[in-house]
Rosetta silent file (secondary structure, phi, psi, omega in degrees, C-alpha in Angstrom):
SEQUENCE: MNSIKHASAPFWESSAGGGKLHGLGSKDPKRLKKACQGAESLFINMMLKEMRKSVPHSGLLPQSLQRDIYTSLFDQQLAQEVSEKGNGIGMADMLFEYLSGKNIR
SCORE:     score description
SCORE:     0.000 S_00000001
   1 L     0.000  130.461  179.709  -28.134    3.549    9.330 S_00000001
   2 L   -80.424  150.072  174.431  -27.571    2.462   12.881 S_00000001
   3 L   -59.288  125.412 -178.341  -24.426    2.882   14.754 S_00000001
   4 E  -120.903  118.492  172.351  -22.271   -0.318   14.517 S_00000001
   5 E  -109.325  128.134 -177.886  -19.371   -1.248   16.782 S_00000001
   6 L  -106.803  124.377  177.532  -17.364   -4.445   15.900 S_00000001
   7 L   -55.671  -31.046 -179.035  -15.343   -6.017   18.682 S_00000001
   8 L   -86.613   -4.312 -175.533  -12.551   -7.029   16.588 S_00000001
   9 L  -136.049   70.182 -175.798  -12.066   -3.565   15.044 S_00000001
  10 L   -71.430  -11.300  178.333  -12.453   -0.976   17.990 S_00000001
  11 L   -81.511  -17.051  177.494  -10.936    1.776   15.990 S_00000001
  12 E  -104.795  132.872  177.728  -13.780    1.822   13.429 S_00000001
  13 E  -140.312  125.662  166.018  -17.252    2.969   14.116 S_00000001
  14 E   -90.788  135.177 -176.258  -19.881    3.585   11.379 S_00000001
  15 E  -132.940  179.880 -176.331  -22.330    6.137   12.007 S_00000001
  16 L   -57.241  -34.644 -178.798  -25.256    7.921   10.257 S_00000001
  17 L   -82.101   -0.611 -177.551  -22.885   10.549    8.832 S_00000001
  18 E   116.832  170.933 -179.097  -20.474    8.048    7.267 S_00000001
  19 E   -78.001  159.871 -177.643  -17.552    6.128    8.745 S_00000001
  20 E  -154.007  141.504  166.345  -14.950    7.726   10.791 S_00000001
  21 E   -92.951  111.205 -176.513  -11.665    6.707   12.387 S_00000001
  22 L   -67.171  118.341  177.192  -11.710    7.748   15.965 S_00000001
  23 L   118.444   -6.934 -167.089   -8.477    9.188   17.145 S_00000001
  24 L   -85.170  -17.847  174.031   -6.921   10.622   14.211 S_00000001
  25 L   -98.126    5.970 -170.324   -7.392   14.174   15.560 S_00000001
  26 L   -74.305  148.580  177.118   -6.209   13.163   19.014 S_00000001
  27 L  -100.713   -1.855  174.322   -3.214   14.777   20.743 S_00000001
  28 L   -80.680  124.895 -174.051   -2.751   11.500   22.898 S_00000001
  29 H   -67.107  -37.419 -179.664    0.042    9.623   21.226 S_00000001
  30 H   -64.060  -46.731  179.380   -1.315    6.131   22.212 S_00000001
  31 H   -69.585  -35.825  173.132   -4.796    6.930   20.679 S_00000001
  32 H   -60.588  -45.596 -173.631   -3.276    8.448   17.618 S_00000001
  33 H   -59.927  -45.773 -179.984   -0.989    5.437   17.154 S_00000001
  34 H   -68.421  -32.951  177.497   -4.084    3.124   17.401 S_00000001
  35 H   -68.369  -43.717  179.091   -6.066    5.164   14.895 S_00000001
  36 H   -62.519  -39.711  178.953   -3.118    5.049   12.391 S_00000001
  37 H   -64.493  -34.250  171.657   -2.937    1.326   12.874 S_00000001
  38 H   -57.490  -48.073  179.842   -6.649    1.289   12.149 S_00000001
  39 H   -61.473  -44.103 -179.517   -6.229    3.216    8.939 S_00000001
  40 H   -66.700  -35.077 -178.460   -3.461    0.797    7.886 S_00000001
  41 H   -71.699  -39.053  172.242   -5.610   -2.232    8.711 S_00000001
  42 H   -57.573  -44.808  176.431   -8.412   -0.790    6.551 S_00000001
  43 H   -54.649  -53.669  178.167   -5.911   -0.244    3.732 S_00000001
  44 H   -59.298  -50.650  175.157   -4.596   -3.739    4.088 S_00000001
  45 H   -57.121  -47.552  179.164   -8.188   -5.221    4.174 S_00000001
  46 H   -62.327  -39.006 -179.212   -9.090   -3.423    0.951 S_00000001
  47 H   -64.971  -51.185  179.496   -5.852   -4.542   -0.576 S_00000001
  48 H   -51.795  -53.554 -179.192   -6.602   -8.272    0.428 S_00000001
  49 H   -52.391  -47.817 -178.145  -10.153   -7.935   -0.981 S_00000001
  50 H   -73.800  -28.255  177.250   -8.980   -6.748   -4.354 S_00000001
  51 H   -65.086  -43.107 -173.582   -6.078   -9.438   -4.497 S_00000001
  52 H   -59.426  -43.541  179.531   -8.710  -12.159   -3.882 S_00000001
  53 H   -57.364  -23.838  176.330  -10.602  -10.891   -6.932 S_00000001
  54 L   -87.364   -5.307  179.769   -7.645  -11.611   -9.176 S_00000001
  55 L   -95.362  118.264 -174.343   -7.341  -15.225   -8.166 S_00000001
  56 L   -68.352  150.739  175.107   -9.485  -17.603  -10.345 S_00000001
  57 L   -77.076  134.567 -178.780  -11.651  -19.932   -8.411 S_00000001
  58 L   -75.724  -28.906 -173.126  -10.571  -23.616   -8.400 S_00000001
  59 L    90.793   -3.925  176.655  -13.882  -25.228   -7.922 S_00000001
  60 L   -64.928  -42.031  171.326  -12.696  -27.224   -5.043 S_00000001
  61 L  -118.548  137.862 -174.028  -15.046  -25.470   -2.779 S_00000001
  62 L   -74.653  157.395  175.883  -18.327  -24.139   -4.078 S_00000001
  63 L   -67.049  130.402  179.909  -19.160  -20.524   -4.032 S_00000001
  64 L  -157.187  156.794  174.415  -21.506  -19.736   -1.173 S_00000001
  65 H   -56.331  -34.827 -178.912  -22.519  -16.955    1.130 S_00000001
  66 H   -73.522  -38.763  179.010  -20.952  -18.583    4.167 S_00000001
  67 H   -57.782  -44.065 -175.700  -17.600  -18.970    2.284 S_00000001
  68 H   -63.454  -40.124 -179.997  -17.783  -15.215    1.352 S_00000001
  69 H   -71.209  -39.458  170.700  -18.495  -14.241    4.905 S_00000001
  70 H   -63.021  -42.794  179.504  -15.676  -16.372    6.248 S_00000001
  71 H   -64.695  -39.255 -177.595  -13.281  -15.052    3.771 S_00000001
  72 H   -71.853  -44.763  176.575  -14.293  -11.483    4.566 S_00000001
  73 H   -74.200  -25.713  179.597  -13.783  -11.877    8.370 S_00000001
  74 H   -74.469  -34.746  169.717  -10.485  -13.837    7.965 S_00000001
  75 H   -59.663  -47.184  177.013   -9.248  -10.857    5.776 S_00000001
  76 H   -52.599  -54.007  174.272  -10.448   -8.402    8.343 S_00000001
  77 H   -58.926  -40.967  175.089   -8.566  -10.186   11.192 S_00000001
  78 H   -63.408  -44.473  175.066   -5.554  -10.765    9.137 S_00000001
  79 H   -64.593  -38.200  174.877   -5.350   -7.083    8.275 S_00000001
  80 H   -65.380  -47.389  176.511   -5.814   -6.082   11.920 S_00000001
  81 H   -54.764  -49.183 -177.630   -3.125   -8.520   13.022 S_00000001
  82 H   -63.290  -34.934 -172.922   -0.637   -7.299   10.363 S_00000001
  83 H   -81.508  -19.169 -173.406   -1.083   -3.656   11.234 S_00000001
  84 H   -93.610  -34.396 -170.564   -0.846   -4.222   15.029 S_00000001
  85 L   -93.677  136.190  176.441    2.167   -6.620   15.141 S_00000001
  86 L    61.983 -135.425 -179.851    5.613   -5.296   14.398 S_00000001
  87 L  -103.123   10.834 -177.188    5.747   -2.423   11.874 S_00000001
  88 L    47.827 -130.349  175.427    2.919   -3.787    9.573 S_00000001
  89 L  -100.504    4.558  177.953    3.567   -2.423    6.104 S_00000001
  90 L    95.678  -16.373  179.877    4.890    0.974    7.480 S_00000001
  91 H   -65.683  -36.584  174.978    1.888    3.048    6.679 S_00000001
  92 H   -56.814  -49.358  176.026    0.760    3.482   10.285 S_00000001
  93 H   -59.671  -44.393  177.468    4.252    4.762   11.257 S_00000001
  94 H   -59.488  -45.410 -178.711    4.276    7.138    8.336 S_00000001
  95 H   -64.138  -40.495 -177.480    0.693    8.415    9.055 S_00000001
  96 H   -70.464  -37.717 -175.402    1.561    8.746   12.775 S_00000001
  97 H   -68.091  -44.590 -179.048    4.782   10.713   12.092 S_00000001
  98 H   -61.628  -51.874 -175.140    2.797   13.002    9.687 S_00000001
  99 H   -71.950  -32.027 -178.265   -0.161   13.569   12.086 S_00000001
 100 H   -90.130  -12.204  175.150    1.892   14.068   15.149 S_00000001
 101 L    78.758   10.357 -177.929    4.411   16.333   13.661 S_00000001
 102 L  -114.133  147.201  176.619    7.257   14.418   15.083 S_00000001
 103 L   -87.641   99.603 -164.103   10.015   12.467   13.483 S_00000001
 104 L   -86.029   -5.886 -178.692    9.505    8.986   15.128 S_00000001
 105 L   -87.011    0.000    0.000   12.602    7.302   13.449 S_00000001
């Protein structure tokens, strides 16, 4: 498997040894915070994907590869925006607090 870097998700890099969130072991608070937001973004993306599976298809738009790709990219961008704006769902803050050993509240 080749190394893939996605422009809209700089915190994630897939490598031959499997995926890895860069920065989770970092002592730099900014880099650690970005990595925690990345982990939250991945969680939100998986949650959106599973939520979409529970919604029945209306038949208004036909099922197609293009629709699936668009929906996947939309969910990925939405997950990233939610995790980076405000407090997201709070998972990034909790993860940052745990990994940094500080009480950020």
